[in-house]
N, C-alpha and C positions, 0 to 999 in steps of 0.2 A: 759256832758260827761257820766254820768251814764245811762241816757236814750238812748244814742247812743249806749254804749256797750251792753246794755239788747235788742236792736232791733236785730230781727231775721235775717233781711237784712245783717247787719254788721257782724254777726258771720259767714253767709253763704259767704259774700265777703272775709273774713279772711280765711275760708277753700280754696277759690278758689286762692288767692294769694299764700298761702302756697303750694298748688298743683303745681302752676306754678314755684314756686322757687325750690320745689323739682325735677321736672323733668327737669328743666334748669341744675341744678346741676348734677343730674344722668346722662344725655345725654350728658354732655359737652364733646366735641370731643378733641382728642389729637391734632388734626390739622384740617385747613379747617373751613368752615362755620358751624355753629350749626344747626343740623338737626330739632331741636324744636323751638328754641328762633330765628325766623326771620319773617320778615313782610309777606312773601307768606304763612308761615304756619299758622301764626296768622289770615290771612284773611280766609284760609281754615276751620280753627275751628270756625270762627265766622259765615262763610256762612252755614256750615251744622249744627252748634248748633241753629241757627235761625229757622230751620225747626221744631225742638223740642221745643224752646222756645215760638214760637208764639202759638203752641197748648198748651203748659203747662200753659199759661196765662188762657185759657179757662177751663183747668183741674183744676186749683187752685180755680177758681170761683165756679166751681160745688162742690169741696171737702168743700170749706167754708160754702156751705149751708148744708152739712152733706151727700151729695151724691157722686157718682162715675160715670165716663164715661169711659168705656172699648171701645167705637166705635171710638175714634179718629184716630187710624192707618188705619181703614177700610175707614173712611171718606176721609182721606188724599189720599189713594189708588183709590177710586172711583172718587174723584174730578180730579186727573190726567187722568183718562180714559175719563171721561166727556169732559175735555178740549181737549184731544187728538181727540176724535170723531169729535167734531165740528170743530176744527181747521185743522185736516188733511183730514178726510173722508168728511165733509159736505163743507169745503172751506171757512168757517167763518173767520173773523178776530180774532186776539189774544184777544183783549179786550172783545168782547162779548161771546167769548169761555170762558175767565175766568169768566165772569159773570154767565154763565150757570154752572161753577164749583161751584161757592159760593151757588147756589141753592141746590147742594148737601148737604152742611153743613147746611142750612137752613131747608132742609127737615128732616135731621137725627136729629136736635134738637127738632123739632116739634114732630116727632115721638116717640123720648125718652121721651119727657115731657109728652106727652099724655098717654104713658103707665105707667110712674110713678105717675103723678098727677091725671090723669082720672081714670087709672083702678087699681091704688094703688100697682103696681107691685114694688119690691125691685129694687133699682136702679142697682145693681149688674146683676140681671136677665135680666132686661129690656135692658140695654145698651149691655149686652153679646149677646143677640138676634138680636139687631140691627146691632152689629158687624158682625155677621155671615151673615145677609141678605145683608148688604151693600158690603161685600166681595164678595159674590156669585154673586151679581147684576154686579160686576165689571167683573168677567170672563164670564158671559154670554154675555155682550156687546162685548168684545175683542175676545172671543172664544179661551181664553188662548194665545192669540197673544198680541202685543204692538203696540201702536201708536208712530211713530218717528217724534216727533216735531221738532227735530233739522234739518231735511232735508228742512222745511219751514223757519227755523229762520236763519236770517243773521249771519255770523260769526263776533265775537267781537262788537256785538250791545250794544247799550245803551237805557236806559229809561230816557227821559228828561235829556239827557246829562250824567246820571250817568252809570258807567260800570255795567254790568249785576251782577257781583260778589258782588257788594256793595249793591244791592238791598234787599237781605234778612236781612242782619243786620239792614239796615235803617227802613225796615218795623217792625222789630221786637221792634226796639228802640221806634219808634213813637208809636206802639200799646201798650208797657208797660207804657209808660209816660201818655198816655191817660187814660188806665185803672186804673193805680195808682191813679191818681186824681180823678176818677170817684168813685172808691171804698172807698177813703177817705174822699171826700168832697161833696158827692151827696147822696141824699136819697136813691137811687137804691142800691149803695154799702153798705150803713148802714143797709138796710133791709136784704141784702145777709148775712151780719155777725149775724143779729138777728135772722134770720131763722135758721142758723146753730147752735147758741149759745143755743136756747131755742124756738123751734118751736111753742109750746103751748104759751108761754108768747108773742111771736111776734104776734100770731093770736089774741090774747086778746088786743095787743095794737094798732090794727087797720093795720097791715101789711097783705097785700093780698098775703098770702104765696103760694098758687097755682101759681099766677102770677109771683111772684118772682122765684119760681123754674122753671117755664117755660122759663123765660127770660135767667136764668142761663144756662140752656141746650142748648138753641137756640145760646147764645153767644159762648158756646164752640164748637158747631157744626160749627158756621161761622168761628172762628178761626183756627179750624182744616182743614176747606176747604181752609183757606187762606194760611196755610202750603202746602196744595196739590197744589195750584196754584204756589206757589214759588217753590216746588220741581220740579214739571212738567217742568217749564220753566228752572231751573237750570240744571236738568238731561236730558232736552230735550226729553222725553218720557212720555207715558202714559201707565201705567201697572197696572193690577188687584192685583199684589202681591207688588206693591210698598208700602213701609212703613210697611211691614209686621213685627208684633212684636214691633212697635213703641209705643204701649200703656204702656208697662212697664215704658220705659224711660220717657215717658211724665207725667205719673203719679208720678214716682220717682223723676222727677224734681221739680214738684209741692211740694211733701212731704220734700224733702230735704231743700226746700226753705221756709219752715215754715208751709204749710197748714196741719192742723190737721185733720186726718181721722174721729176725733169725731165732727167735725164741729165747726164753730164760729171763728176760727182763721186761719189766713194765710195771704199771700202777693203774688201779682202777680210779683213784682219785685224780690222776694225771688225765685219765680219759674223759671224766666229767669235766674238768678244766678245759680240755680240747673242745668239748662240746660247746661250752660257754664261749670259747674263742670264736668259733664259726657261728655261733648264734648272734653275737654282737655284730659280725660281718653281714650276716644276712639281714639284720634289722637295719644297720647303719647306711650301708651302700645304697639301698634304693632311695635313700634320702638326699644323695648326691646326684645332681643332674647328669645323665649319660653313664651312671655307673650301676644302673639297676642289674645287668646280667654279668657283672665282673665278679660276683662271689664264686661262681663255678670255676672260672680261672684261677682264681686265688686259691681255692680249695686244692685244686690239682697242682699247682705250684708248690703249695705249702707241703703236700704228701712227698712230692719227689725231692724237695730240698731237705726235708727231715729224714727221709730215707737214706739220702746219699750221705747226710752227716753221720746217720746211725752206723752205715756200713764203714765209714772212715774211722769211727771210734772204735768198732769191732776190730778191724784190721790192726790199728795202733795198739789195741789191748793184748794182741797175740805177740 
């Protein structure tokens, strides 16, 4: 029980449960159905939190290595544009169009890792530059327009018999289970933690630091592109400014879920729980009069508080 209580995933889950309980109480109606606690609203929260959650898995992996990835939102936006171009303009099928979208994430990860590992640029500067380039490429392709995927997608369609609204949460759950196992049970995952904990010690232990960092950024790029595929299909459009500003929420989800910006500590499951925490906030606050725009303030405050607490814990551990 002591080990469970100390687990960061458990404390993050407790915060999520308390948050749900609070908004359930605060938004309790005097009559009629509950505006927050209902199946339809829960599905809405899960669907859109999954966009952040999938990308947050990759953000957590990069942060655990001691890096940062600011390009996730731009990758999501450009992925939607590429899918829209091939699906709407070129007339390709949805599956091959989605595969082309995933190439955006692969390219972003390779470019970022080359700048960081090859040219030794700071991760912040490298991924900031990649973010600007990818966002600009999206506007060049679309010429500030958008591709209407919904015009070619059938109404109320399903994927392998699963309603489209259920696809994002299912994809997120599958990915978090896979990456949680890989990070805990496989050599690659242990190498990720080793590089973030002490890069020099990992190098002298035989860990191929450059390769580990490259795979971390490629994984983050592919996961961000997966979010882009899901968002494009759910929203039914490909836009260059789609997912604008998502970088903060994605990184915040990973940090709140236990990823230390100092590297060496974190959890992909915690990152997804962090995405759900912010998903509940974004859904519930607009239902409170006068609190519509407070979610950005709360996200920023949460990141600062969590990072300060993390630094205090690191110093005490020393």
